[in-house]
MDTraj code that builds the backbone (N, CA, C; nanometers):
import mdtraj as md
import numpy as np

residues = "MET ALA GLU LEU LYS GLU GLY SER LYS VAL LYS ALA LYS ARG ASP LEU VAL ARG GLY ASP HIS LYS ILE LEU LYS GLY ASP GLN GLY THR VAL LYS HIS VAL VAL GLY THR PRO PRO VAL PRO ILE GLU VAL LYS GLN ASP THR THR HIS GLU GLU PRO LEU GLY LYS GLY ALA VAL GLU VAL VAL HIS ASP THR LYS PRO GLY VAL ILE PRO ALA GLY VAL LYS TYR ASP VAL THR PHE PRO ALA ALA GLY GLY ASP TRP GLU PHE VAL GLY LEU SER SER GLU ASP ILE GLU ALA VAL".split()
xyz = np.array([
    [10.4851, 11.3497, -0.8720],
    [10.5065, 11.1909, -0.9839],
    [10.4892, 11.0830, -0.8517],
    [10.4044, 10.9957, -0.9000],
    [10.3734, 10.8684, -0.8091],
    [10.5205, 10.7885, -0.7571],
    [10.5139, 10.7534, -0.6374],
    [10.6451, 10.6673, -0.5895],
    [10.6617, 10.5659, -0.6681],
    [10.8036, 10.5691, -0.7272],
    [10.8525, 10.4706, -0.8176],
    [10.9250, 10.3839, -0.7409],
    [10.8924, 10.2419, -0.7516],
    [10.9891, 10.1218, -0.7082],
    [11.0233, 10.0321, -0.7789],
    [11.0908, 9.9379, -0.7202],
    [11.1362, 9.8214, -0.8218],
    [11.0119, 9.7581, -0.8750],
    [11.0200, 9.7260, -1.0267],
    [10.8878, 9.6661, -1.0602],
    [10.8002, 9.7838, -1.1205],
    [10.8309, 9.8971, -1.1001],
    [10.6869, 10.0085, -1.1557],
    [10.7333, 10.0246, -1.3051],
    [10.6250, 10.0475, -1.3933],
    [10.6302, 10.0755, -1.5187],
    [10.6452, 10.2371, -1.5202],
    [10.7197, 10.2741, -1.6023],
    [10.7521, 10.4070, -1.6476],
    [10.7658, 10.4238, -1.7952],
    [10.7691, 10.5552, -1.8338],
    [10.7679, 10.5924, -1.9668],
    [10.8660, 10.7147, -1.9873],
    [10.9506, 10.6973, -2.0803],
    [11.0415, 10.8081, -2.0759],
    [10.9652, 10.9459, -2.1124],
    [11.0389, 11.0550, -2.0617],
    [10.9796, 11.2117, -2.0774],
    [11.0394, 11.2632, -2.1775],
    [11.1574, 11.2123, -2.2291],
    [11.2340, 11.2803, -2.3010],
    [11.3199, 11.1821, -2.3992],
    [11.3797, 11.2172, -2.5026],
    [11.4436, 11.1030, -2.5712],
    [11.6011, 11.0937, -2.4914],
    [11.6174, 10.9793, -2.4780],
    [11.7410, 10.9231, -2.3867],
    [11.8422, 10.8503, -2.4596],
    [11.9893, 10.8967, -2.4604],
    [12.0533, 10.8363, -2.5377],
    [12.1741, 10.7817, -2.4596],
    [12.2307, 10.6729, -2.4941],
    [12.3445, 10.6091, -2.3942],
    [12.4307, 10.5466, -2.5099],
    [12.5125, 10.6008, -2.5523],
    [12.6143, 10.5147, -2.6637],
    [12.5242, 10.5014, -2.7768],
    [12.5215, 10.3834, -2.8196],
    [12.4142, 10.3294, -2.9356],
    [12.2937, 10.3295, -2.9113],
    [12.2493, 10.3468, -2.7808],
    [12.1136, 10.3041, -2.7474],
    [12.0271, 10.4236, -2.7274],
    [11.9297, 10.4306, -2.8037],
    [11.8234, 10.5521, -2.7888],
    [11.7027, 10.5035, -2.7737],
    [11.6556, 10.5515, -2.6476],
    [11.5182, 10.5682, -2.6122],
    [11.4195, 10.6580, -2.6347],
    [11.3026, 10.6575, -2.6958],
    [11.2510, 10.7813, -2.7526],
    [11.1237, 10.8222, -2.6395],
    [11.1032, 10.9804, -2.6474],
    [10.9895, 10.9973, -2.5490],
    [10.8711, 10.9236, -2.5766],
    [10.8013, 10.8592, -2.4435],
    [10.7184, 10.7793, -2.4557],
    [10.7200, 10.6414, -2.4369],
    [10.8598, 10.5891, -2.4789],
    [10.8932, 10.4567, -2.4624],
    [10.8804, 10.4203, -2.3258],
    [10.8249, 10.2993, -2.3120],
    [10.7947, 10.2304, -2.1791],
    [10.8851, 10.1192, -2.1346],
    [10.9206, 10.1242, -2.0050],
    [11.0369, 10.0452, -1.9522],
    [10.9540, 10.0021, -1.7979],
    [11.0535, 9.9346, -1.7268],
    [11.0457, 9.8921, -1.6061],
    [11.1593, 9.9253, -1.5212],
    [11.1265, 9.9726, -1.3733],
    [11.2542, 10.0199, -1.2985],
    [11.2889, 9.8879, -1.2521],
    [11.4244, 9.8826, -1.2539],
    [11.4935, 9.7476, -1.1966],
    [11.5596, 9.8037, -1.0659],
    [11.6214, 9.9132, -1.0534],
    [11.6789, 9.9280, -0.9142],
    [11.6301, 10.0683, -0.9070],
    [11.6223, 10.1003, -0.7641],
    [11.6102, 10.2650, -0.6935],
    [11.7221, 10.2630, -0.6293],
    [11.7956, 10.3726, -0.6796],
    [11.9043, 10.4154, -0.5973],
    [11.8720, 10.5450, -0.5163],
    [11.9331, 10.5223, -0.3834],
    [11.8957, 10.6474, -0.2987],
    [12.0230, 10.7427, -0.3282],
    [12.0170, 10.8492, -0.3411],
    [12.1451, 10.9349, -0.3393],
    [12.1461, 11.0517, -0.2135],
    [12.2524, 11.1222, -0.1925],
    [12.2227, 11.1774, -0.0704],
    [12.1200, 11.3069, -0.0709],
    [12.0617, 11.3628, 0.0663],
    [11.9435, 11.4242, 0.0672],
    [12.0125, 11.5960, 0.0229],
    [12.1288, 11.6090, 0.0136],
    [12.1879, 11.7381, -0.0407],
    [12.3080, 11.7050, -0.1406],
    [12.3401, 11.8044, -0.2256],
    [12.4636, 11.7523, -0.3129],
    [12.5716, 11.7450, -0.2311],
    [12.6715, 11.6619, -0.2548],
    [12.8270, 11.6532, -0.1714],
    [12.9270, 11.6571, -0.2916],
    [12.9840, 11.7648, -0.2384],
    [13.1214, 11.7955, -0.3659],
    [13.2267, 11.6941, -0.3196],
    [13.2718, 11.6285, -0.4033],
    [13.3944, 11.5438, -0.3937],
    [13.5296, 11.6098, -0.4492],
    [13.6213, 11.6036, -0.3378],
    [13.7475, 11.6917, -0.3661],
    [13.8498, 11.5909, -0.4460],
    [13.8423, 11.4739, -0.4215],
    [13.9688, 11.4080, -0.4844],
    [13.8875, 11.2715, -0.5342],
    [13.9979, 11.2095, -0.6160],
    [13.9392, 11.0878, -0.6800],
    [13.9677, 10.9623, -0.5658],
    [13.8700, 10.8748, -0.5497],
    [13.8682, 10.7646, -0.4722],
    [13.8515, 10.6120, -0.5395],
    [13.9534, 10.5525, -0.5233],
    [13.9646, 10.4073, -0.5850],
    [13.9791, 10.2981, -0.4877],
    [13.9574, 10.1645, -0.5415],
    [13.9991, 10.0634, -0.4722],
    [14.0465, 9.9718, -0.5739],
    [14.1223, 9.8532, -0.5494],
    [14.1713, 9.7645, -0.6203],
    [14.0919, 9.6182, -0.6452],
    [14.0428, 9.5964, -0.7365],
    [13.9873, 9.4641, -0.7712],
    [14.0935, 9.3625, -0.8359],
    [14.1060, 9.2510, -0.7375],
    [14.1972, 9.1472, -0.8043],
    [14.1506, 9.0832, -0.9330],
    [14.2403, 9.0848, -1.0282],
    [14.2042, 9.0151, -1.1507],
    [14.2822, 8.8424, -1.1490],
    [14.3297, 8.8294, -1.0470],
    [14.4364, 8.6843, -1.0621],
    [14.5502, 8.7339, -1.1178],
    [14.6440, 8.5984, -1.0818],
    [14.7968, 8.6028, -1.0912],
    [14.8816, 8.7408, -1.0568],
    [14.8334, 8.7958, -0.9612],
    [14.8875, 8.9248, -0.8967],
    [14.8537, 9.0378, -0.9712],
    [14.7689, 9.0420, -1.0838],
    [14.7422, 9.1705, -1.1323],
    [14.5983, 9.2180, -1.0699],
    [14.6014, 9.3241, -1.0824],
    [14.5010, 9.4350, -1.0034],
    [14.4086, 9.5222, -1.1007],
    [14.2974, 9.5480, -1.0929],
    [14.2357, 9.6592, -1.1669],
    [14.1809, 9.7493, -1.0723],
    [14.2168, 9.9075, -1.1321],
    [14.1683, 10.0034, -1.0003],
    [14.0646, 10.0514, -1.0589],
    [13.9712, 10.0437, -0.9679],
    [13.8212, 10.0913, -1.0052],
    [13.7971, 10.2399, -0.9198],
    [13.7694, 10.3226, -1.0188],
    [13.7250, 10.4546, -0.9415],
    [13.5890, 10.4614, -0.8984],
    [13.5862, 10.4901, -0.7863],
    [13.4527, 10.4922, -0.6879],
    [13.4018, 10.6036, -0.7081],
    [13.4527, 10.7225, -0.7089],
    [13.4127, 10.8783, -0.7310],
    [13.5265, 10.9403, -0.7857],
    [13.4617, 11.0569, -0.8710],
    [13.5806, 11.1403, -0.9172],
    [13.5317, 11.2772, -0.8699],
    [13.6663, 11.3588, -0.8767],
    [13.6228, 11.4988, -0.8473],
    [13.5018, 11.5648, -0.9283],
    [13.3875, 11.6359, -0.8286],
    [13.2752, 11.6961, -0.8843],
    [13.1692, 11.7176, -0.7881],
    [13.0551, 11.6714, -0.7899],
    [12.9613, 11.7101, -0.7244],
    [12.8430, 11.5723, -0.7431],
    [12.8194, 11.5104, -0.6341],
    [12.7036, 11.4168, -0.6218],
    [12.5689, 11.4468, -0.6095],
    [12.5103, 11.4568, -0.7326],
    [12.3593, 11.5466, -0.6908],
    [12.2702, 11.4771, -0.5967],
    [12.1825, 11.5524, -0.5271],
    [12.0830, 11.5000, -0.4688],
    [11.9870, 11.4303, -0.5175],
    [11.8741, 11.3387, -0.4686],
    [11.7702, 11.2932, -0.4981],
    [11.7821, 11.1578, -0.5186],
    [11.6804, 11.0974, -0.6024],
    [11.6902, 10.9655, -0.6150],
    [11.7009, 10.9264, -0.7601],
    [11.7623, 10.8009, -0.7817],
    [11.7966, 10.7572, -0.9349],
    [11.7390, 10.6302, -0.9330],
    [11.7047, 10.6111, -1.0864],
    [11.6649, 10.4919, -1.1191],
    [11.7346, 10.4228, -1.2205],
    [11.7486, 10.2793, -1.2301],
    [11.7806, 10.2177, -1.3045],
    [11.6725, 10.1528, -1.3824],
    [11.6728, 10.1477, -1.5083],
    [11.5443, 10.1398, -1.5829],
    [11.5783, 10.0363, -1.6982],
    [11.5089, 9.9097, -1.7084],
    [11.5228, 9.8562, -1.8359],
    [11.3930, 9.8791, -1.9515],
    [11.4626, 9.9021, -2.0615],
    [11.3768, 9.9172, -2.1686],
    [11.3788, 9.7931, -2.2753],
    [11.2515, 9.7404, -2.3085],
    [11.2618, 9.6346, -2.4017],
    [11.3149, 9.6695, -2.5373],
    [11.3976, 9.6068, -2.6191],
    [11.4528, 9.6453, -2.7284],
    [11.4816, 9.5003, -2.8214],
    [11.4918, 9.5185, -2.9336],
    [11.4901, 9.4147, -3.0423],
    [11.6767, 9.3497, -2.9832],
    [11.6523, 9.2265, -2.9604],
    [11.7848, 9.1649, -2.9391],
    [11.8323, 9.1522, -2.8012],
    [11.7115, 9.1998, -2.6964],
    [11.7461, 9.1884, -2.5579],
    [11.7294, 9.3472, -2.5029],
    [11.6829, 9.3321, -2.3663],
    [11.6395, 9.4787, -2.2969],
    [11.7802, 9.5468, -2.2795],
    [11.7621, 9.6771, -2.3007],
    [11.8518, 9.7896, -2.2516],
    [11.8430, 9.8120, -2.1207],
    [11.9299, 9.8387, -2.0357],
    [11.9246, 9.9321, -1.9072],
    [11.9913, 10.0268, -1.9036],
    [11.9211, 10.1379, -1.8683],
    [11.9531, 10.2800, -1.8630],
    [11.9606, 10.3013, -1.7015],
    [12.0845, 10.3273, -1.6598],
    [12.1312, 10.3496, -1.5041],
    [12.1355, 10.5041, -1.4779],
    [12.0878, 10.5379, -1.3535],
    [12.0960, 10.7154, -1.3148],
    [12.0147, 10.7953, -1.3797],
    [11.8691, 10.7272, -1.3909],
    [11.7734, 10.7948, -1.4550],
    [11.6730, 10.9124, -1.3345],
    [11.6589, 11.0071, -1.3826],
    [11.5900, 11.0952, -1.2720],
    [11.4389, 11.1304, -1.3004],
    [11.3935, 11.1699, -1.2239],
    [11.2405, 11.2130, -1.2390],
    [11.2119, 11.3192, -1.3597],
    [11.3261, 11.3577, -1.3973],
    [11.3242, 11.4498, -1.5117],
    [11.3138, 11.3717, -1.6337],
    [11.3573, 11.2566, -1.6084],
    [11.3798, 11.1582, -1.7566],
    [11.2769, 11.0598, -1.7590],
    [11.2076, 11.0139, -1.6680],
    [11.0887, 10.9308, -1.6505],
    [10.9587, 10.9806, -1.5596],
    [10.8749, 10.8944, -1.5939],
    [10.7733, 10.9183, -1.5245],
    [10.6399, 10.7816, -1.5174],
    [10.6047, 10.7702, -1.4172],
    [10.5075, 10.6750, -1.3914],
    [10.3820, 10.6270, -1.5193],
    [10.3705, 10.5331, -1.5451],
    [10.2883, 10.5039, -1.6346],
    [10.1373, 10.4857, -1.5792],
])
top = md.Topology()
chain = top.add_chain()
for i, resn in enumerate(residues, 1):
    res = top.add_residue(resn, chain, resSeq=i)
    for name in ("N", "CA", "C"):
        top.add_atom(name, md.element.get_by_symbol(name[0]), res)
traj = md.Trajectory(xyz[None], top)
């Protein structure tokens, strides 16, 4: 696959579903972010969190990682045009998209 970078035009290699949003195989979008992930899978043994202040002494606990495996490789955040505004699909891999 050609190297994808921010701004690259891509198309879906298969149907993608995120909640109510569905992108069909062949639909075209644009890479918004390229996210590097570790060169080898990393096993996360425990939950890691941090607190985000909400004001007035309240905080929100944000989960940074959950137990499991962080896969190796590069992930892409892709924006697909849709009626009513663009849909952004995050964490897509080369199995999901290809260069146009």
